[in-house]
N, C-alpha and C positions, 0 to 999 in steps of 0.2 A: 504494500500500500504506500502510495505517495500522496502527500497533501501539500499544496503550495498555492501561491497567488499566480494568476495567469501571466502577470508581467515577468515571471521567472520561468515560464514554460520552456524556453530555449535550453535550459539546463537538462531537460529530460528527453530531448530529441534522440539522444544516443540509445534510448531504450528500444528502438526499432522504428522501421519506416511507417508502420501503421500508427503507432503512438505519435510520432512526429507529425504525420498528416492530420491526426485528430487535433492535436494541440494547435497546429497552424490554422486549421479551420476555425477553432474557437477564437484565436487571436484576430482573425481577419473577418469575423462575422459579428455584427451587432445583434446579439441574440434578443435584445429588447424589442427589435423591430421585425423579427421573423415570426410568422404565424406558427402556432403549435402544430406539430405533425412530424412525419418521418421524411427525411431527406437522404437520398442515396448519394454518397460521395464517391464510392467505388463499388457499386452493386451491393451485394450482401456481405462483402468483405469489410466494408467501412461505411457506416451510416450514422446519421445524427437523428435523435428524437428530441424535438423541442417540446417542453412540457410546461404547463402552468397549472398550479394547484394551491390549495391551502394546506399548510402543515397540520399534522394531527397529533394527538397524544400518543406517547410511546405504547400505551396499552393496546392501541389499534395497529401497531406495527408488527412486522415479522422479519426474520432474517432470511436473506436470499444470497445465492451465489450462482455463478455461471461457469460452464466448462469450455464452451466454444468461443466465447468472446471475453475480451478485457473491456471493462467499463472505464471511460473517462467522463466523470461527472463534474459539471461546471455550474455553479450558481451565478446566474446573471443578475437577478434581482431578489431581494429578500434575504432572510436568514433561516437556516434549518439546522437541526441536530441530525448528524449522520452517525448511525451506529456502525461500529467496526469490531470484528472479532475473527481471529483465525478459525477457519472452518473446522479444524481439528479439535477445537475446544467446544464445539456445539454438537447437538444431536441431529444429524441430517435426516430428512424424509426421503422418499424415493425421488430420483432424478427424472425430470420430464425432458427427454432428449429433443422432442419436437420443438418445445418452447425454450430450450436451453435454460431451464429453471430448476434450481434446487432450493427448497425451503428447509429451514433448520430451526431448532429450538434451543434456548439457553440464554445466557447472560453475556453481555459484552460492554464495551466502552462507547462513549458518545463524544463526538467532536463537533464544534460549532463551525458551520460552513456559512460564511457571509458572502455577499456579492463580490465577485472577483476571485473566488476560491475554486480550485479544481482538485479532484481526487482521482488517482489511477488505482483501479481495483482489479487484481488478478483472480484466477480461479480458486485460490485458497483464501481469498479475502471475502468472508461473509460480510454483508452490509445491510443496514436498515435505513433506507432513505426516507426523506419527507417528514421527519418528526419535528414537532414544535420545540423551539428553544424558548420555553416559557409559554406565552399565549400563541394561539394559532395566527398565522399571517400568510399572505399570498407570496408565492415563490415562483420565479421563472427560472427554469433549469434546462440545460442541454446535456443529454447523455449521448456520447459518441461511442458506438460499439465497434471494437476492433477485433476482427477474427484472428484467432490464434493460429 
């Protein structure tokens, strides 16, 4: 897991072409002006999902992980708590290969993601996005999926 400000994204280009392309997309796109939806950047190998939602209480959240994609999650507006835990410390449910989705149960840590912050999450990084950092508030986020 990597967490940093988008202004420092260039430090992470060396992590691979897909991650570099994802970070460059985030740097070159004003996510506050892009309509929510899915945008192909390189077919199914690299795509962005622009999301807008209200954060929710942690009691409504759940842990998730992915095997086929790395997530590059960027908060463009608002603030949320992002849960993080090594998958090995949680109790995983059956993996849904079609949706590339693994739900898990257990306890983890939470980090505050403010506007301008990105996080890179690999297959062993369970995460719980969209949680309220105090009271619920609107968030605009871009999740770039990078095929492994």
